[in-house]
C-alpha positions as CSV (number, residue, x, y, z in Angstrom):
1,M,-35.3,97.0,217.2
2,R,-33.6,94.1,218.9
3,N,-35.2,90.7,219.5
4,R,-35.4,90.6,223.3
5,Y,-34.7,86.9,223.3
6,T,-31.7,86.7,220.9
7,G,-30.3,90.2,220.6
8,A,-30.8,90.1,216.8
9,M,-32.0,93.2,214.9
10,T,-35.5,92.4,213.8
11,T,-37.1,95.6,212.6
12,P,-35.6,97.6,209.7
13,A,-36.7,101.1,208.7
14,P,-40.5,101.4,208.3
15,D,-40.3,101.9,204.5
16,A,-37.8,99.1,203.9
17,P,-39.1,96.0,202.0
18,L,-40.4,93.2,204.1
19,R,-38.0,90.3,204.4
20,L,-39.9,87.3,203.1
21,K,-38.7,83.8,203.6
22,L,-40.0,81.2,201.2
23,I,-39.7,77.8,202.9
24,V,-39.7,74.7,200.6
25,G,-41.2,72.0,202.9
26,S,-40.3,68.8,201.1
27,T,-36.9,67.1,200.9
28,R,-37.6,63.8,199.2
29,A,-35.7,63.0,196.0
30,E,-38.8,62.7,193.9
31,R,-40.6,65.8,195.3
32,T,-43.0,67.6,193.1
33,S,-42.5,71.0,194.7
34,D,-39.9,72.1,192.2
35,P,-42.4,73.2,189.4
36,V,-44.5,74.9,192.0
37,V,-41.5,76.9,193.3
38,R,-40.2,77.6,189.8
39,W,-43.6,79.2,189.0
40,A,-44.2,81.0,192.3
41,L,-40.7,82.3,193.1
42,P,-40.4,84.9,190.3
43,L,-43.9,86.3,191.2
44,V,-42.9,86.5,194.9
45,Q,-39.6,88.2,193.9
46,A,-41.4,90.7,191.7
47,H,-43.7,91.8,194.4
48,P,-42.6,95.3,195.4
49,A,-43.2,94.8,199.1
50,F,-40.6,92.0,199.6
51,T,-37.1,91.0,199.4
52,T,-37.1,87.2,199.2
53,E,-34.9,84.4,200.5
54,V,-35.5,80.8,199.6
55,L,-35.1,78.4,202.5
56,D,-35.0,74.9,200.9
57,L,-35.1,72.4,203.7
58,R,-32.8,70.2,201.6
59,D,-30.1,72.8,202.5
60,W,-31.1,72.8,206.2
61,P,-30.6,69.2,207.5
62,L,-31.9,70.1,210.9
63,P,-31.6,67.4,213.6
64,F,-34.8,66.0,215.1
65,F,-36.1,68.5,217.5
66,Q,-34.6,68.1,221.0
67,E,-34.2,71.6,222.4
68,G,-34.9,72.5,226.0
69,P,-33.7,74.8,228.7
70,K,-30.6,72.7,229.1
71,T,-29.6,72.7,225.4
72,I,-30.0,76.3,224.5
73,G,-27.0,77.5,226.4
74,D,-26.8,81.1,227.6
75,P,-30.4,82.5,227.3
76,R,-28.8,85.9,226.4
77,A,-27.1,84.4,223.4
78,P,-28.5,80.9,222.8
79,S,-26.1,78.4,221.2
80,Y,-28.6,75.5,221.0
81,S,-27.7,71.8,220.7
82,D,-26.3,72.3,217.2
83,P,-24.8,75.3,215.3
84,L,-27.3,74.6,212.4
85,V,-30.2,75.0,214.8
86,K,-28.8,78.3,216.0
87,R,-28.4,79.6,212.4
88,W,-31.9,78.4,211.6
89,N,-33.3,80.4,214.5
90,Q,-31.4,83.5,213.5
91,T,-32.6,83.2,209.9
92,I,-36.2,82.9,211.0
93,V,-35.9,85.8,213.5
94,D,-34.6,87.9,210.6
95,G,-37.8,87.4,208.6
96,D,-40.9,89.6,208.5
97,A,-43.2,87.3,206.5
98,F,-43.2,83.7,205.4
99,V,-44.5,81.5,202.6
100,M,-44.5,77.8,203.2
101,V,-44.7,75.4,200.2
102,T,-46.0,72.1,201.4
103,P,-47.2,68.8,200.0
104,E,-49.6,66.6,201.8
105,Y,-48.4,63.3,203.3
106,N,-51.0,61.1,205.0
107,H,-53.4,64.1,205.4
108,G,-50.7,66.3,206.9
109,P,-47.5,68.3,206.2
110,P,-44.1,66.6,205.9
111,A,-42.3,65.8,209.1
112,V,-39.3,67.8,208.0
113,L,-41.4,70.9,207.8
114,K,-43.0,70.4,211.2
115,N,-39.6,69.8,212.6
116,A,-38.3,73.0,211.1
117,I,-41.1,74.9,212.7
118,D,-40.6,73.2,216.1
119,S,-36.8,74.0,215.9
120,V,-37.7,77.7,216.1
121,F,-37.4,77.4,219.9
122,F,-36.9,80.2,222.4
123,S,-36.1,82.8,219.7
124,F,-39.9,83.2,219.0
125,G,-38.9,83.8,215.4
126,F,-42.3,83.5,213.9
127,R,-44.0,85.6,216.6
128,H,-46.3,88.4,215.3
129,K,-45.3,87.8,211.7
130,S,-47.5,87.0,208.7
131,V,-47.5,83.6,207.0
132,G,-49.1,82.1,203.9
133,F,-49.2,78.7,202.4
134,I,-48.9,77.1,199.0
135,G,-50.3,73.5,199.2
136,Y,-50.2,70.9,196.5
137,S,-50.9,67.2,196.1
138,A,-50.9,64.5,193.5
139,G,-54.7,64.0,193.9
140,I,-57.7,66.3,194.2
141,A,-57.1,67.3,197.8
142,A,-54.6,70.0,196.8
143,G,-52.8,69.8,200.1
144,V,-55.7,71.4,201.9
145,R,-55.4,69.2,205.0
146,A,-51.7,69.9,205.3
147,V,-52.4,73.6,205.1
148,E,-55.2,73.4,207.7
149,Q,-52.9,71.7,210.1
150,L,-50.1,74.3,209.4
151,N,-52.6,77.1,210.1
152,T,-53.1,75.6,213.6
153,V,-49.4,75.0,214.1
154,M,-48.4,78.5,213.1
155,L,-51.1,80.1,215.3
156,E,-49.4,78.4,218.2
157,T,-46.1,80.0,217.3
158,E,-48.0,83.3,217.4
159,A,-47.6,83.9,213.7
160,V,-50.6,85.3,211.9
161,P,-51.8,83.3,208.9
162,V,-53.5,85.1,206.0
163,R,-56.9,83.9,204.9
164,T,-56.1,83.1,201.3
165,Q,-53.9,80.1,200.5
166,V,-52.8,78.7,197.1
167,L,-54.0,75.1,196.7
168,I,-52.9,73.1,193.7
169,P,-54.5,69.7,193.0
170,N,-53.1,67.1,190.5
171,V,-49.8,68.9,190.6
172,A,-48.2,66.8,187.8
173,A,-50.7,68.3,185.4
174,A,-51.1,71.7,187.0
175,F,-48.6,73.6,184.8
176,D,-48.3,74.0,181.1
177,P,-45.1,73.4,179.1
178,A,-44.1,77.0,179.8
179,G,-44.5,76.4,183.6
180,K,-47.6,78.5,183.9
181,P,-50.6,77.2,185.9
182,V,-53.3,75.6,183.8
183,N,-56.0,77.0,186.2
184,P,-55.9,80.8,186.3
185,V,-57.3,80.8,189.8
186,T,-53.9,79.6,191.0
187,G,-52.2,82.7,189.8
188,F,-55.0,85.0,191.1
189,G,-54.8,83.3,194.5
190,L,-51.1,83.8,194.8
191,Q,-51.3,87.5,194.0
192,I,-54.1,87.9,196.6
193,M,-52.1,86.0,199.2
194,L,-48.9,88.1,198.6
195,D,-50.9,91.4,198.8
196,D,-52.4,90.2,202.1
197,L,-49.0,89.1,203.4
198,A,-47.6,92.5,202.6
199,W,-50.4,94.5,204.2
200,L,-50.4,92.3,207.4
201,G,-46.6,92.1,207.4
202,R,-46.3,95.9,207.5
203,A,-48.9,96.3,210.2
204,L,-47.2,93.7,212.4
205,R,-43.7,95.1,211.8
206,T,-45.0,98.5,212.9
207,A,-46.6,96.9,216.0
208,R,-43.4,95.0,216.9
209,A,-41.4,98.2,216.7
210,Q,-43.7,99.8,219.2
211,G,-43.0,96.9,221.7
212,E,-44.3,93.4,222.2
213,P,-45.7,91.9,225.4
214,P,-43.7,88.9,226.7
215,P,-44.8,85.5,225.4
216,P,-48.0,84.2,227.1
217,T,-46.2,81.3,228.7
218,A,-43.8,83.7,230.4
219,R,-46.7,85.9,231.6
220,L,-48.5,82.9,232.9
221,R,-45.4,81.7,234.9
222,A,-45.0,85.2,236.3
223,A,-48.6,85.3,237.3
224,M,-48.5,81.9,239.0
225,S,-45.4,82.8,240.9
226,A,-46.5,86.2,242.1
227,P,-47.6,86.4,245.8
228,R,-51.3,86.0,246.3
229,T,-53.2,88.4,248.4
């Protein structure tokens, strides 16, 4: 099935693995997401429901969000204000499910991660797709406030967050010398999250293949402009 907004193919065969995009949401030089990703990535890759692509935002130096109707170009084949923004939208459109790895900065997610989400503009690339979160922090909060905010943000993109998230406190001491989590709940939580992502991702992919309603904003504009009787 083609995405009606970009023309990209978005729905593979029903029995094909879900295309999961793991987004690494920190770019700072001294980030502590690396041991988290080193542990989580092999488990994600081993899950039979998914084929996995890592989207490290260090490799995606997206400009600060500035898109609008005048910058996307031809709506039938949007060019956006920057070729990298176009490629980012195409990459997100190609996904069926997402895992976002996020630290917590000042009680929220990193600006680069929020900017990456905002940059998925007009393509509706997250729409009707499952998403889960791995949050971590240096203290006891475990990134929970960042994850709470991301749940709200992703609901606005019309993604569907799963209930179970992986929350890792005291990240510097969270893994043993072999890179395994010290707390077994961390591993159990990731498996539950991936299973839920898979179940929901399949259901949503099937529903997308059957046809999606236009975005709510488009329907609202159409309703407001229709003749009133």
